[in-house]
N, C-alpha and C positions, 0 to 999 in steps of 0.2 A: 369741439376741441376748445379748450380756455387758452387764450393767448394772455402773457403778462408783459407788462412793459418793464424794461430794464433800461435806466436812466443813463445818460453819459456819465464817465466818471473814470477813477484810476484804480486797478486792483493789481495782486501780486499774480502774476502767471510764472509758472515752472516750479522746479524743487529743487531742494537742497539734500545733501546726505550727511550734513554736519549738524549733530543734536544742538538742540538750543538755538538753530537759526531761523529765521522766516522761510516757510516751506519746505520745513525738514519731514523727509520722507526716507526712511532707511532703504526702501527698494525702489528708489527712483532710478530711471534709464538715463542715462547719460544724455541721452537726447532732451531731456528734460531740464537739464541745467544749464544756466544757473537761475535760480529765482529771480525775477526781475520787475519792476512795476511796469504796466502798461496803461495807457491813456486812451479810452474811447471817445472821440469829441461828440459822435452822434446815439443816440439812443437805438434800442430796436425792439421788437416784440420775439417772444419765445414762447413755445406750447409749456403748459404748465406741468404735463407729464410728457414721457417718450412716446412715439409714435410706435405702436405695435404691431407685430406683423399682420393681425387680422384687420387692423384699421390700413395700413398699407396696401392689402391685398384688394380692399373695397376700392381704394384708389386704383389700382392695378386694374381692375375690372372694369370702372366707369371710364378709363381714359386709354386703355390700351398700351400704357407703358409694360417695360420688360420687368419680368420678375427677376428680384435679387438674386444673385448665383448662391448665395447663402442659404436658400431655401433648399438647396439640394442636400444639405449639411443638418443632420440630425440634432445639434449641438446649438443651432440658430435658427430652426422652423418652428418652434413652437408658438401658436396664435396669441400666447398672452407675453411673450417675449418681446422686446423692442427691435424693431427692425435693424439691420446692418447692411452695410456694403452699399448704401445708398447716400446720395448727395441732394 
């Protein structure tokens, strides 16, 4: 897995339903509003690509961690899809 460094800084988080404004998204949910600046004071590493179900299954087998409940749903259990319902 390749990890990328994300330096500290400020970014716009959230959405707006007003055309022409920062963060405009006509399909934005109310919980995404308002668009607002967020400052991260510390950097962090993040995976370059999403973790797939296949990769997460290797982790489950190696550690005995429980399988995600979403693997019982055909919409979410393809090996090439990103794993969901885990943190």
